[in-house]
N, C-alpha and C positions, 0 to 999 in steps of 0.2 A: 424237814422241809430242805432244800434247796438253796443256796445262796442266791441262784438266778431266781429264786420263787419269791426267797424275800424279799428282794429288790423289785422288782415286781408287785408285789403286793404294797408294800411302802408310796411308791409309784403311785399307784392302782388308786389308792386311800386318796390319795395328795389331788390326783384328780378327779376324784368324787366331790372332795369337799370345794375345791374348784368348781365344778358345777354344780351343785347348790348352791354357791352364794352368786354365782353370776349367771347363771344360766343357759352356757355353754358344755357341751358334753365332752370336749375334747379341749380345745383351746375360748380360754376364757381373758388371760391377762396381757397385757401393754408393760409393765411393771417401769419401764423407761419414757419421756414422753420421746415421741419422734417429730418435732416440726420445720426443727432448722438442718441444711445439708451441713455437713462438714466435710470438709477436702481430705483426701485422703492420695498417696501415693499409689498406692496396688489398684490394680483394674480391678473390682469385683463383678462386673454385672456390663455388656455389652451395651452400647448405645443405639441397639434395638428397642421400639417399644416408645411408650407414652415417657418422656421425660419424668413425669411424677411418679410413676411406676420406676423410674431407672432410681430417681433419689431417694425413692424411699428406702431402697434396696441398701444404695448408699449408705444413708443415716445409719439402717439397723448395721451393718458392717463395721462402722465409727464406733455404735457404740459398743458391740461388743469384743475393739481393740482393745476398749478401755476397759473392760470389765474385770471389778474384782467379786464378783456377788460369792465366789467360794475359791477355796485355796488353789484352784487350777490356776488363778488366774494371777498368781506367783512366781509360779513353779515353770511356767509357759516359756517357750525363746517365743513364739507368736501364737495370736489367734488365727483362729479359719475361719472366717464368716463365711466362706461358700463362695460358690461364683459358677457364672453363667447367661444365657438368656433371658434377659428380663418380662419376656411371653413365654416362656419357655410351653410344650404344652407336655413334657413330660419332665419328672423333675427325681434326681435320684438321693437319696437321703442313707445314709448310712449309719455307722454306732460313737466313732472320733474321728479323732487324726491321730496318726502314727508320727515316727519319728522324722520320715522326711518331709511330711503337709507341716509338724511342728517347725522344721529348719526352714522351711519357703514360704508359709504361711499359705499356703492355695490347699483344695483338698485334693486327693486323691493321685498322688505326685509318686508314689513307691511305687511296688512292683504290683500289688492290686488294681494301684491305677492307672497304671498299663495296662491289664487286664480287661478292666471298665472302657477305656477307650478303646479297645478291640472290639470288645461286647459293641458298643455305641455305635464303630464303624460297618460291625457285621447286619446294624440295623439298618443301615445306609443312613445313619447319621453321624453329624459331627460334634464335636466337646462343644463347643459354642452353641451346639443347637437346643440343648437342653439343659440344666442346674443341677449343683450338685451338691450338697453339703451333708453334714452330718447332726445328730442328735446333741452332741458337746462341738464345743465349738474350741477349747483347748484338749489336749495329749496329758491320757491321764499315766501318771508315770510309769514305766516300765510296762506300757500297752495294759494294763488289767480292765476290768470290767468297770463301766460307769458307774459312782455309787448313786441311790438314790435321792442324796442332796444334793449332787450333781447336775442329776436330771431335770428334779424341779425346777433348781435355778437360771438352767441354760434355757430349756425348753422355750418358752416365750419365743424365743430369739427365732424359732426355726417357725412357729406358729405364726409370725409375724409376717416369715417370707413367704410360705407359702398364701399368706395372705394376699403379700402383693403381687405374686404370680400368677397365682390361682390355676395353677395346672392342671391339665384335664385327668393325668393319670401322674400317681406317685410311686414309684417303683424300690421297695423297704427291703435295702441290703442288708438280710443277715438278720439273726430272731431277732435280737436288743433294738434297732429300728423298728419290723414289723410290731413285737410290742408293745413297746411305747407309743405312736402312733394309733393304734388299733386300743390299748386301755385291754390288753389282753395278758394271757399265762399262756396262752395254746406254744405249743412247740413250730418251728417253722415248718417240719416236714406236715402239718398240720393246715398251715396258712396258705404253703406257696403252692401255686400250677390254680389256681382261683381269684379272679378279684372281690376284695373287703371292702370297708367305706371307711374312711376317713372322714369323720364327723369332722365337719371346718367351724359349725359354728350357727349362732343366729342368723336365719335369712337367709344362710349360705345353703345351696345342694353341696349334699354329699361328694368324692372326691373318690374316684375309683382307686383300691390299693392294689398293686400287683407287692406279693414279698415275693425274693428268692433268693439263691444265696448268695452273700456278702463274697466277693470277687477272692479274698484272702483266703476263707475257706476251698474257693476251688484250690485253689493255689496248693493248698495243703492236701486236696483231695480232687489229681486231676484224671480225672479217670472218664472213659465214652459216657458215663452213663449219669453224672455228675454238669459234664457239660450241654446235653440230651437235656433235662430238666433247664438249667437255665434258660436255654436257646429256647425251649416251648413256651416260659415264662413269657419271652420275650417276643415272640412270635404273634402271642395273644393281646401281647400290651399294641402290636403294631398295628393289628386288626382292630382293634377298639377306636381308634385313632384314625381309620381308614387309610393306614401307610400299607406300600409295596409290601411285601414278604418277600423280601431274598431268601435263594434256596438254596 
């Protein structure tokens, strides 16, 4: 079995165990209480939306910056909670922060982030219209793949953000994000191009999820074919939301 297969199996087993004890299919726990908002010097969410939603996202961000649930907490320069609109209709989720993100404490600000900004702009949207985050909130050393224990420790933060924002569509950027959110071992080639469902929890409707290639993959494989596939994925997202599809 490949290393990716081993990682997915461990995470999947943990999520299934969580489901058994909590009754949730994917989302099941919030280990740290989120009751009192904490001040933060860094803007994490825009002020649009209800104060309650914005405050909850800021609480999660403050907890992320204090987090030491795994070894990455002591190795990072900055945690990267995520940022964007508190009532975003689209939520982009990647794998983990890179060096630029670790230095700035913001998601997708390096070369891959610049390409993501272009993809968002091509959709007729601005970065501030969406929410951008990652499965992991801290950079793995050398940009290595996330380990199962790191995913298990960090995933509740993202799950809580999804619960706060209630996006209509999640765009999973790359195989790691898609596999984790969908609790599957399928390849990105099998997952992209059509909508899957992220199971949000008891009493909550599933959220449509579109998996597509990670911008970092596009930078390494910047061909007309890979660009066309990502654009096809994003056009389906826009059509599902009833938004105009640019030519």
